[in-house]
PDB file of N, CA, C, O and CB in Angstrom:
ATOM      1  N   UNK A   1     -28.821  28.938  -8.844  1.00  0.00           N
ATOM      2  CA  UNK A   1     -28.896  27.921  -9.856  1.00  0.00           C
ATOM      3  C   UNK A   1     -27.597  27.125  -9.859  1.00  0.00           C
ATOM      4  O   UNK A   1     -26.539  27.671  -9.547  1.00  0.00           O
ATOM      5  CB  UNK A   1     -29.174  28.539 -11.234  1.00  0.00           C
ATOM      6  N   UNK A   2     -27.661  25.856 -10.204  1.00  0.00           N
ATOM      7  CA  UNK A   2     -26.500  24.979 -10.196  1.00  0.00           C
ATOM      8  C   UNK A   2     -25.542  25.331 -11.324  1.00  0.00           C
ATOM      9  O   UNK A   2     -25.935  25.872 -12.357  1.00  0.00           O
ATOM     10  CB  UNK A   2     -26.934  23.521 -10.309  1.00  0.00           C
ATOM     11  N   UNK A   3     -24.289  25.013 -11.098  1.00  0.00           N
ATOM     12  CA  UNK A   3     -23.270  25.287 -12.104  1.00  0.00           C
ATOM     13  C   UNK A   3     -23.385  24.274 -13.231  1.00  0.00           C
ATOM     14  O   UNK A   3     -23.546  23.081 -12.971  1.00  0.00           O
ATOM     15  CB  UNK A   3     -21.854  25.254 -11.483  1.00  0.00           C
ATOM     16  N   UNK A   4     -23.308  24.717 -14.456  1.00  0.00           N
ATOM     17  CA  UNK A   4     -23.404  23.844 -15.614  1.00  0.00           C
ATOM     18  C   UNK A   4     -22.007  23.299 -15.914  1.00  0.00           C
ATOM     19  O   UNK A   4     -21.042  24.055 -16.033  1.00  0.00           O
ATOM     20  CB  UNK A   4     -23.998  24.602 -16.850  1.00  0.00           C
ATOM     21  N   UNK A   5     -21.920  21.974 -16.032  1.00  0.00           N
ATOM     22  CA  UNK A   5     -20.629  21.357 -16.328  1.00  0.00           C
ATOM     23  C   UNK A   5     -20.765  20.446 -17.537  1.00  0.00           C
ATOM     24  O   UNK A   5     -21.844  19.931 -17.830  1.00  0.00           O
ATOM     25  CB  UNK A   5     -20.100  20.566 -15.108  1.00  0.00           C
ATOM     26  N   UNK A   6     -19.669  20.260 -18.220  1.00  0.00           N
ATOM     27  CA  UNK A   6     -19.625  19.350 -19.345  1.00  0.00           C
ATOM     28  C   UNK A   6     -19.298  17.963 -18.787  1.00  0.00           C
ATOM     29  O   UNK A   6     -18.231  17.772 -18.202  1.00  0.00           O
ATOM     30  CB  UNK A   6     -18.572  19.812 -20.425  1.00  0.00           C
ATOM     31  N   UNK A   7     -20.191  17.009 -18.958  1.00  0.00           N
ATOM     32  CA  UNK A   7     -20.007  15.683 -18.367  1.00  0.00           C
ATOM     33  C   UNK A   7     -18.785  14.961 -18.937  1.00  0.00           C
ATOM     34  O   UNK A   7     -18.123  14.212 -18.218  1.00  0.00           O
ATOM     35  CB  UNK A   7     -21.251  14.838 -18.591  1.00  0.00           C
ATOM     36  N   UNK A   8     -18.485  15.172 -20.197  1.00  0.00           N
ATOM     37  CA  UNK A   8     -17.315  14.540 -20.804  1.00  0.00           C
ATOM     38  C   UNK A   8     -16.046  15.039 -20.112  1.00  0.00           C
ATOM     39  O   UNK A   8     -15.157  14.249 -19.793  1.00  0.00           O
ATOM     40  CB  UNK A   8     -17.258  14.833 -22.330  1.00  0.00           C
ATOM     41  N   UNK A   9     -15.966  16.342 -19.883  1.00  0.00           N
ATOM     42  CA  UNK A   9     -14.799  16.903 -19.215  1.00  0.00           C
ATOM     43  C   UNK A   9     -14.719  16.451 -17.761  1.00  0.00           C
ATOM     44  O   UNK A   9     -13.630  16.200 -17.245  1.00  0.00           O
ATOM     45  CB  UNK A   9     -14.830  18.424 -19.288  1.00  0.00           C
ATOM     46  N   UNK A  10     -15.856  16.348 -17.110  1.00  0.00           N
ATOM     47  CA  UNK A  10     -15.871  15.897 -15.711  1.00  0.00           C
ATOM     48  C   UNK A  10     -15.402  14.449 -15.621  1.00  0.00           C
ATOM     49  O   UNK A  10     -14.656  14.094 -14.709  1.00  0.00           O
ATOM     50  CB  UNK A  10     -17.289  16.042 -15.101  1.00  0.00           C
ATOM     51  N   UNK A  11     -15.833  13.617 -16.556  1.00  0.00           N
ATOM     52  CA  UNK A  11     -15.422  12.205 -16.571  1.00  0.00           C
ATOM     53  C   UNK A  11     -13.916  12.098 -16.799  1.00  0.00           C
ATOM     54  O   UNK A  11     -13.243  11.305 -16.141  1.00  0.00           O
ATOM     55  CB  UNK A  11     -16.189  11.420 -17.669  1.00  0.00           C
ATOM     56  N   UNK A  12     -13.382  12.899 -17.734  1.00  0.00           N
ATOM     57  CA  UNK A  12     -11.950  12.877 -18.004  1.00  0.00           C
ATOM     58  C   UNK A  12     -11.160  13.381 -16.792  1.00  0.00           C
ATOM     59  O   UNK A  12     -10.104  12.839 -16.465  1.00  0.00           O
ATOM     60  CB  UNK A  12     -11.626  13.728 -19.243  1.00  0.00           C
ATOM     61  N   UNK A  13     -11.671  14.407 -16.137  1.00  0.00           N
ATOM     62  CA  UNK A  13     -10.999  14.942 -14.956  1.00  0.00           C
ATOM     63  C   UNK A  13     -10.952  13.895 -13.846  1.00  0.00           C
ATOM     64  O   UNK A  13      -9.935  13.753 -13.167  1.00  0.00           O
ATOM     65  CB  UNK A  13     -11.708  16.214 -14.460  1.00  0.00           C
ATOM     66  N   UNK A  14     -12.034  13.175 -13.663  1.00  0.00           N
ATOM     67  CA  UNK A  14     -12.085  12.127 -12.636  1.00  0.00           C
ATOM     68  C   UNK A  14     -11.102  11.008 -12.976  1.00  0.00           C
ATOM     69  O   UNK A  14     -10.411  10.504 -12.090  1.00  0.00           O
ATOM     70  CB  UNK A  14     -13.522  11.557 -12.502  1.00  0.00           C
ATOM     71  N   UNK A  15     -11.033  10.619 -14.241  1.00  0.00           N
ATOM     72  CA  UNK A  15     -10.111   9.558 -14.657  1.00  0.00           C
ATOM     73  C   UNK A  15      -8.664   9.988 -14.446  1.00  0.00           C
ATOM     74  O   UNK A  15      -7.831   9.188 -14.018  1.00  0.00           O
ATOM     75  CB  UNK A  15     -10.344   9.187 -16.132  1.00  0.00           C
ATOM     76  N   UNK A  16      -8.363  11.252 -14.747  1.00  0.00           N
ATOM     77  CA  UNK A  16      -7.001  11.753 -14.528  1.00  0.00           C
ATOM     78  C   UNK A  16      -6.636  11.745 -13.053  1.00  0.00           C
ATOM     79  O   UNK A  16      -5.509  11.408 -12.691  1.00  0.00           O
ATOM     80  CB  UNK A  16      -6.856  13.164 -15.087  1.00  0.00           C
ATOM     81  N   UNK A  17      -7.579  12.113 -12.209  1.00  0.00           N
ATOM     82  CA  UNK A  17      -7.321  12.134 -10.767  1.00  0.00           C
ATOM     83  C   UNK A  17      -7.064  10.718 -10.247  1.00  0.00           C
ATOM     84  O   UNK A  17      -6.168  10.514  -9.427  1.00  0.00           O
ATOM     85  CB  UNK A  17      -8.510  12.774 -10.014  1.00  0.00           C
ATOM     86  N   UNK A  18      -7.837   9.749 -10.714  1.00  0.00           N
ATOM     87  CA  UNK A  18      -7.636   8.356 -10.303  1.00  0.00           C
ATOM     88  C   UNK A  18      -6.286   7.830 -10.789  1.00  0.00           C
ATOM     89  O   UNK A  18      -5.586   7.123 -10.064  1.00  0.00           O
ATOM     90  CB  UNK A  18      -8.773   7.469 -10.841  1.00  0.00           C
ATOM     91  N   UNK A  19      -5.932   8.185 -12.024  1.00  0.00           N
ATOM     92  CA  UNK A  19      -4.653   7.740 -12.576  1.00  0.00           C
ATOM     93  C   UNK A  19      -3.489   8.354 -11.788  1.00  0.00           C
ATOM     94  O   UNK A  19      -2.484   7.685 -11.548  1.00  0.00           O
ATOM     95  CB  UNK A  19      -4.549   8.118 -14.076  1.00  0.00           C
ATOM     96  N   UNK A  20      -3.619   9.604 -11.391  1.00  0.00           N
ATOM     97  CA  UNK A  20      -2.582  10.277 -10.605  1.00  0.00           C
ATOM     98  C   UNK A  20      -2.445   9.638  -9.223  1.00  0.00           C
ATOM     99  O   UNK A  20      -1.332   9.496  -8.716  1.00  0.00           O
ATOM    100  CB  UNK A  20      -2.901  11.776 -10.465  1.00  0.00           C
ATOM    101  N   UNK A  21      -3.570   9.250  -8.610  1.00  0.00           N
ATOM    102  CA  UNK A  21      -3.519   8.594  -7.300  1.00  0.00           C
ATOM    103  C   UNK A  21      -2.820   7.240  -7.418  1.00  0.00           C
ATOM    104  O   UNK A  21      -2.017   6.880  -6.558  1.00  0.00           O
ATOM    105  CB  UNK A  21      -4.946   8.416  -6.720  1.00  0.00           C
ATOM    106  N   UNK A  22      -3.121   6.498  -8.470  1.00  0.00           N
ATOM    107  CA  UNK A  22      -2.480   5.206  -8.700  1.00  0.00           C
ATOM    108  C   UNK A  22      -0.978   5.397  -8.945  1.00  0.00           C
ATOM    109  O   UNK A  22      -0.167   4.597  -8.478  1.00  0.00           O
ATOM    110  CB  UNK A  22      -3.137   4.479  -9.901  1.00  0.00           C
ATOM    111  N   UNK A  23      -0.612   6.442  -9.669  1.00  0.00           N
ATOM    112  CA  UNK A  23       0.794   6.724  -9.940  1.00  0.00           C
ATOM    113  C   UNK A  23       1.533   7.064  -8.647  1.00  0.00           C
ATOM    114  O   UNK A  23       2.676   6.647  -8.463  1.00  0.00           O
ATOM    115  CB  UNK A  23       0.927   7.877 -10.951  1.00  0.00           C
ATOM    116  N   UNK A  24       0.899   7.810  -7.756  1.00  0.00           N
ATOM    117  CA  UNK A  24       1.522   8.131  -6.469  1.00  0.00           C
ATOM    118  C   UNK A  24       1.796   6.862  -5.665  1.00  0.00           C
ATOM    119  O   UNK A  24       2.859   6.721  -5.060  1.00  0.00           O
ATOM    120  CB  UNK A  24       0.627   9.085  -5.660  1.00  0.00           C
ATOM    121  N   UNK A  25       0.837   5.945  -5.662  1.00  0.00           N
ATOM    122  CA  UNK A  25       1.025   4.689  -4.938  1.00  0.00           C
ATOM    123  C   UNK A  25       2.159   3.872  -5.556  1.00  0.00           C
ATOM    124  O   UNK A  25       2.945   3.256  -4.837  1.00  0.00           O
ATOM    125  CB  UNK A  25      -0.278   3.871  -4.933  1.00  0.00           C
ATOM    126  N   UNK A  26       2.243   3.865  -6.870  1.00  0.00           N
ATOM    127  CA  UNK A  26       3.315   3.129  -7.537  1.00  0.00           C
ATOM    128  C   UNK A  26       4.669   3.762  -7.284  1.00  0.00           C
ATOM    129  O   UNK A  26       5.667   3.051  -7.166  1.00  0.00           O
ATOM    130  CB  UNK A  26       3.055   3.054  -9.030  1.00  0.00           C
ATOM    131  N   UNK A  27       4.726   5.081  -7.197  1.00  0.00           N
ATOM    132  CA  UNK A  27       5.990   5.751  -6.894  1.00  0.00           C
ATOM    133  C   UNK A  27       6.509   5.331  -5.531  1.00  0.00           C
ATOM    134  O   UNK A  27       7.713   5.166  -5.330  1.00  0.00           O
ATOM    135  CB  UNK A  27       5.821   7.272  -6.947  1.00  0.00           C
ATOM    136  N   UNK A  28       5.589   5.161  -4.603  1.00  0.00           N
ATOM    137  CA  UNK A  28       5.984   4.738  -3.256  1.00  0.00           C
ATOM    138  C   UNK A  28       6.441   3.286  -3.275  1.00  0.00           C
ATOM    139  O   UNK A  28       7.462   2.949  -2.676  1.00  0.00           O
ATOM    140  CB  UNK A  28       4.817   4.920  -2.260  1.00  0.00           C
ATOM    141  N   UNK A  29       5.695   2.428  -3.957  1.00  0.00           N
ATOM    142  CA  UNK A  29       5.982   0.995  -3.945  1.00  0.00           C
ATOM    143  C   UNK A  29       7.212   0.643  -4.779  1.00  0.00           C
ATOM    144  O   UNK A  29       8.021  -0.180  -4.352  1.00  0.00           O
ATOM    145  CB  UNK A  29       4.782   0.223  -4.456  1.00  0.00           C
ATOM    146  N   UNK A  30       7.371   1.238  -5.940  1.00  0.00           N
ATOM    147  CA  UNK A  30       8.417   0.814  -6.862  1.00  0.00           C
ATOM    148  C   UNK A  30       9.564   1.817  -6.984  1.00  0.00           C
ATOM    149  O   UNK A  30      10.585   1.500  -7.594  1.00  0.00           O
ATOM    150  CB  UNK A  30       7.822   0.573  -8.216  1.00  0.00           C
ATOM    151  N   UNK A  31       9.424   2.986  -6.434  1.00  0.00           N
ATOM    152  CA  UNK A  31      10.445   4.015  -6.578  1.00  0.00           C
ATOM    153  C   UNK A  31      11.402   4.066  -5.412  1.00  0.00           C
ATOM    154  O   UNK A  31      11.804   5.147  -4.981  1.00  0.00           O
ATOM    155  CB  UNK A  31       9.805   5.345  -6.748  1.00  0.00           C
ATOM    156  N   UNK A  32      11.769   2.907  -4.897  1.00  0.00           N
ATOM    157  CA  UNK A  32      12.678   2.870  -3.746  1.00  0.00           C
ATOM    158  C   UNK A  32      13.983   2.200  -4.145  1.00  0.00           C
ATOM    159  O   UNK A  32      14.023   1.392  -5.072  1.00  0.00           O
ATOM    160  CB  UNK A  32      12.030   2.126  -2.550  1.00  0.00           C
ATOM    161  N   UNK A  33      15.042   2.544  -3.437  1.00  0.00           N
ATOM    162  CA  UNK A  33      16.335   1.935  -3.724  1.00  0.00           C
ATOM    163  C   UNK A  33      16.367   0.516  -3.167  1.00  0.00           C
ATOM    164  O   UNK A  33      15.511   0.123  -2.374  1.00  0.00           O
ATOM    165  CB  UNK A  33      17.486   2.781  -3.131  1.00  0.00           C
ATOM    166  N   UNK A  34      17.364  -0.237  -3.595  1.00  0.00           N
ATOM    167  CA  UNK A  34      17.489  -1.618  -3.138  1.00  0.00           C
ATOM    168  C   UNK A  34      17.744  -1.648  -1.628  1.00  0.00           C
ATOM    169  O   UNK A  34      17.246  -2.537  -0.937  1.00  0.00           O
ATOM    170  CB  UNK A  34      18.628  -2.343  -3.897  1.00  0.00           C
ATOM    171  N   UNK A  35      18.507  -0.695  -1.119  1.00  0.00           N
ATOM    172  CA  UNK A  35      18.784  -0.649   0.320  1.00  0.00           C
ATOM    173  C   UNK A  35      17.505  -0.397   1.115  1.00  0.00           C
ATOM    174  O   UNK A  35      17.296  -1.008   2.163  1.00  0.00           O
ATOM    175  CB  UNK A  35      19.822   0.441   0.632  1.00  0.00           C
ATOM    176  N   UNK A  36      16.650   0.498   0.622  1.00  0.00           N
ATOM    177  CA  UNK A  36      15.378   0.765   1.300  1.00  0.00           C
ATOM    178  C   UNK A  36      14.489  -0.475   1.286  1.00  0.00           C
ATOM    179  O   UNK A  36      13.832  -0.783   2.281  1.00  0.00           O
ATOM    180  CB  UNK A  36      14.650   1.948   0.635  1.00  0.00           C
ATOM    181  N   UNK A  37      14.469  -1.181   0.163  1.00  0.00           N
ATOM    182  CA  UNK A  37      13.662  -2.400   0.071  1.00  0.00           C
ATOM    183  C   UNK A  37      14.174  -3.460   1.043  1.00  0.00           C
ATOM    184  O   UNK A  37      13.386  -4.127   1.714  1.00  0.00           O
ATOM    185  CB  UNK A  37      13.675  -2.948  -1.369  1.00  0.00           C
ATOM    186  N   UNK A  38      15.500  -3.614   1.115  1.00  0.00           N
ATOM    187  CA  UNK A  38      16.079  -4.595   2.030  1.00  0.00           C
ATOM    188  C   UNK A  38      15.797  -4.233   3.477  1.00  0.00           C
ATOM    189  O   UNK A  38      15.529  -5.114   4.293  1.00  0.00           O
ATOM    190  CB  UNK A  38      17.581  -4.710   1.807  1.00  0.00           C
ATOM    191  N   UNK A  39      15.853  -2.950   3.805  1.00  0.00           N
ATOM    192  CA  UNK A  39      15.568  -2.501   5.168  1.00  0.00           C
ATOM    193  C   UNK A  39      14.113  -2.793   5.535  1.00  0.00           C
ATOM    194  O   UNK A  39      13.834  -3.281   6.631  1.00  0.00           O
ATOM    195  CB  UNK A  39      15.865  -0.993   5.315  1.00  0.00           C
ATOM    196  N   UNK A  40      13.200  -2.502   4.637  1.00  0.00           N
ATOM    197  CA  UNK A  40      11.786  -2.774   4.886  1.00  0.00           C
ATOM    198  C   UNK A  40      11.542  -4.266   5.050  1.00  0.00           C
ATOM    199  O   UNK A  40      10.789  -4.679   5.931  1.00  0.00           O
ATOM    200  CB  UNK A  40      10.924  -2.222   3.747  1.00  0.00           C
ATOM    201  N   UNK A  41      12.176  -5.078   4.206  1.00  0.00           N
ATOM    202  CA  UNK A  41      12.025  -6.533   4.294  1.00  0.00           C
ATOM    203  C   UNK A  41      12.555  -7.042   5.628  1.00  0.00           C
ATOM    204  O   UNK A  41      11.936  -7.905   6.250  1.00  0.00           O
ATOM    205  CB  UNK A  41      12.758  -7.228   3.129  1.00  0.00           C
ATOM    206  N   UNK A  42      13.692  -6.517   6.073  1.00  0.00           N
ATOM    207  CA  UNK A  42      14.272  -6.940   7.348  1.00  0.00           C
ATOM    208  C   UNK A  42      13.366  -6.562   8.510  1.00  0.00           C
ATOM    209  O   UNK A  42      13.187  -7.347   9.442  1.00  0.00           O
ATOM    210  CB  UNK A  42      15.659  -6.319   7.540  1.00  0.00           C
ATOM    211  N   UNK A  43      12.795  -5.369   8.459  1.00  0.00           N
ATOM    212  CA  UNK A  43      11.872  -4.943   9.516  1.00  0.00           C
ATOM    213  C   UNK A  43      10.634  -5.828   9.549  1.00  0.00           C
ATOM    214  O   UNK A  43      10.172  -6.208  10.625  1.00  0.00           O
ATOM    215  CB  UNK A  43      11.463  -3.477   9.315  1.00  0.00           C
ATOM    216  N   UNK A  44      10.095  -6.160   8.385  1.00  0.00           N
ATOM    217  CA  UNK A  44       8.915  -7.023   8.327  1.00  0.00           C
ATOM    218  C   UNK A  44       9.238  -8.422   8.841  1.00  0.00           C
ATOM    219  O   UNK A  44       8.425  -9.032   9.535  1.00  0.00           O
ATOM    220  CB  UNK A  44       8.375  -7.100   6.892  1.00  0.00           C
ATOM    221  N   UNK A  45      10.424  -8.935   8.505  1.00  0.00           N
ATOM    222  CA  UNK A  45      10.822 -10.256   8.996  1.00  0.00           C
ATOM    223  C   UNK A  45      10.972 -10.260  10.507  1.00  0.00           C
ATOM    224  O   UNK A  45      10.587 -11.224  11.168  1.00  0.00           O
ATOM    225  CB  UNK A  45      12.130 -10.697   8.344  1.00  0.00           C
ATOM    226  N   UNK A  46      11.529  -9.187  11.060  1.00  0.00           N
ATOM    227  CA  UNK A  46      11.698  -9.081  12.506  1.00  0.00           C
ATOM    228  C   UNK A  46      10.344  -9.075  13.219  1.00  0.00           C
ATOM    229  O   UNK A  46      10.160  -9.770  14.218  1.00  0.00           O
ATOM    230  CB  UNK A  46      12.487  -7.813  12.856  1.00  0.00           C
ATOM    231  N   UNK A  47       9.407  -8.292  12.704  1.00  0.00           N
ATOM    232  CA  UNK A  47       8.071  -8.230  13.291  1.00  0.00           C
ATOM    233  C   UNK A  47       7.386  -9.592  13.198  1.00  0.00           C
ATOM    234  O   UNK A  47       6.743 -10.033  14.151  1.00  0.00           O
ATOM    235  CB  UNK A  47       7.220  -7.152  12.589  1.00  0.00           C
ATOM    236  N   UNK A  48       7.524 -10.253  12.053  1.00  0.00           N
ATOM    237  CA  UNK A  48       6.900 -11.568  11.873  1.00  0.00           C
ATOM    238  C   UNK A  48       7.511 -12.594  12.824  1.00  0.00           C
ATOM    239  O   UNK A  48       6.784 -13.398  13.408  1.00  0.00           O
ATOM    240  CB  UNK A  48       7.051 -12.042  10.416  1.00  0.00           C
ATOM    241  N   UNK A  49       8.821 -12.581  12.988  1.00  0.00           N
ATOM    242  CA  UNK A  49       9.453 -13.562  13.872  1.00  0.00           C
ATOM    243  C   UNK A  49       9.063 -13.312  15.329  1.00  0.00           C
ATOM    244  O   UNK A  49       8.880 -14.264  16.088  1.00  0.00           O
ATOM    245  CB  UNK A  49      10.986 -13.518  13.717  1.00  0.00           C
ATOM    246  N   UNK A  50       8.934 -12.054  15.728  1.00  0.00           N
ATOM    247  CA  UNK A  50       8.495 -11.746  17.093  1.00  0.00           C
ATOM    248  C   UNK A  50       7.063 -12.230  17.327  1.00  0.00           C
ATOM    249  O   UNK A  50       6.743 -12.773  18.385  1.00  0.00           O
ATOM    250  CB  UNK A  50       8.592 -10.231  17.361  1.00  0.00           C
ATOM    251  N   UNK A  51       6.215 -12.024  16.328  1.00  0.00           N
ATOM    252  CA  UNK A  51       4.837 -12.464  16.446  1.00  0.00           C
ATOM    253  C   UNK A  51       4.755 -13.988  16.505  1.00  0.00           C
ATOM    254  O   UNK A  51       4.008 -14.543  17.310  1.00  0.00           O
ATOM    255  CB  UNK A  51       4.009 -11.932  15.279  1.00  0.00           C
ATOM    256  N   UNK A  52       5.520 -14.658  15.655  1.00  0.00           N
ATOM    257  CA  UNK A  52       5.510 -16.116  15.639  1.00  0.00           C
ATOM    258  C   UNK A  52       6.059 -16.701  16.937  1.00  0.00           C
ATOM    259  O   UNK A  52       5.627 -17.773  17.361  1.00  0.00           O
ATOM    260  CB  UNK A  52       6.317 -16.632  14.459  1.00  0.00           C
ATOM    261  N   UNK A  53       7.000 -16.013  17.570  1.00  0.00           N
ATOM    262  CA  UNK A  53       7.578 -16.541  18.807  1.00  0.00           C
ATOM    263  C   UNK A  53       6.611 -16.426  19.983  1.00  0.00           C
ATOM    264  O   UNK A  53       6.811 -17.075  21.010  1.00  0.00           O
ATOM    265  CB  UNK A  53       8.874 -15.811  19.132  1.00  0.00           C
ATOM    266  N   UNK A  54       5.574 -15.616  19.847  1.00  0.00           N
ATOM    267  CA  UNK A  54       4.594 -15.460  20.922  1.00  0.00           C
ATOM    268  C   UNK A  54       3.347 -16.310  20.722  1.00  0.00           C
ATOM    269  O   UNK A  54       2.389 -16.211  21.488  1.00  0.00           O
ATOM    270  CB  UNK A  54       4.197 -14.017  21.042  1.00  0.00           C
ATOM    271  N   UNK A  55       3.366 -17.147  19.685  1.00  0.00           N
ATOM    272  CA  UNK A  55       2.203 -17.997  19.441  1.00  0.00           C
ATOM    273  C   UNK A  55       2.118 -19.092  20.500  1.00  0.00           C
ATOM    274  O   UNK A  55       3.128 -19.598  20.990  1.00  0.00           O
ATOM    275  CB  UNK A  55       2.269 -18.617  18.028  1.00  0.00           C
ATOM    276  N   UNK A  56       0.908 -19.429  20.825  1.00  0.00           N
ATOM    277  CA  UNK A  56       0.694 -20.531  21.769  1.00  0.00           C
ATOM    278  C   UNK A  56       0.793 -21.844  21.020  1.00  0.00           C
ATOM    279  O   UNK A  56       0.367 -21.955  19.870  1.00  0.00           O
ATOM    280  CB  UNK A  56      -0.684 -20.409  22.484  1.00  0.00           C
ATOM    281  N   UNK A  57       1.358 -22.832  21.685  1.00  0.00           N
ATOM    282  CA  UNK A  57       1.473 -24.157  21.100  1.00  0.00           C
ATOM    283  C   UNK A  57       0.436 -25.051  21.763  1.00  0.00           C
ATOM    284  O   UNK A  57       0.665 -25.565  22.858  1.00  0.00           O
ATOM    285  CB  UNK A  57       2.916 -24.736  21.271  1.00  0.00           C
ATOM    286  N   UNK A  58      -0.696 -25.237  21.111  1.00  0.00           N
ATOM    287  CA  UNK A  58      -1.795 -26.025  21.667  1.00  0.00           C
ATOM    288  C   UNK A  58      -1.689 -27.512  21.323  1.00  0.00           C
ATOM    289  O   UNK A  58      -2.542 -28.303  21.726  1.00  0.00           O
ATOM    290  CB  UNK A  58      -3.116 -25.483  21.169  1.00  0.00           C
ATOM    291  N   UNK A  59      -0.662 -27.888  20.592  1.00  0.00           N
ATOM    292  CA  UNK A  59      -0.560 -29.297  20.208  1.00  0.00           C
ATOM    293  C   UNK A  59      -0.187 -30.174  21.404  1.00  0.00           C
ATOM    294  O   UNK A  59      -0.542 -31.353  21.432  1.00  0.00           O
ATOM    295  CB  UNK A  59       0.476 -29.469  19.089  1.00  0.00           C
ATOM    296  N   UNK A  60       0.517 -29.626  22.384  1.00  0.00           N
ATOM    297  CA  UNK A  60       0.886 -30.391  23.584  1.00  0.00           C
ATOM    298  C   UNK A  60      -0.103 -30.087  24.698  1.00  0.00           C
ATOM    299  O   UNK A  60      -0.078 -29.011  25.295  1.00  0.00           O
ATOM    300  CB  UNK A  60       2.339 -30.059  24.039  1.00  0.00           C
ATOM    301  N   UNK A  61      -0.973 -31.051  24.966  1.00  0.00           N
ATOM    302  CA  UNK A  61      -1.940 -30.854  26.041  1.00  0.00           C
ATOM    303  C   UNK A  61      -1.506 -31.668  27.252  1.00  0.00           C
ATOM    304  O   UNK A  61      -1.075 -32.811  27.097  1.00  0.00           O
ATOM    305  CB  UNK A  61      -3.373 -31.257  25.588  1.00  0.00           C
ATOM    306  N   UNK A  62      -1.607 -31.109  28.451  1.00  0.00           N
ATOM    307  CA  UNK A  62      -1.165 -31.830  29.657  1.00  0.00           C
ATOM    308  C   UNK A  62      -2.038 -32.993  30.022  1.00  0.00           C
ATOM    309  O   UNK A  62      -1.774 -33.677  31.011  1.00  0.00           O
ATOM    310  CB  UNK A  62      -1.105 -30.903  30.812  1.00  0.00           C
TER     311      UNK A  62
END
């Protein structure tokens, strides 16, 4: 036979789990030092500039 559960408690448990997952994501995004943020920004800028430098320029046609 299936286990009997209280739906109110199950709903609250699910909401708590979702809130905890959101909190973990926020800890990663906002819980970093200024140096870590600057390092990440510099890495992203480097990757973007490398990608942009490999773009084809189709405006000049022979």
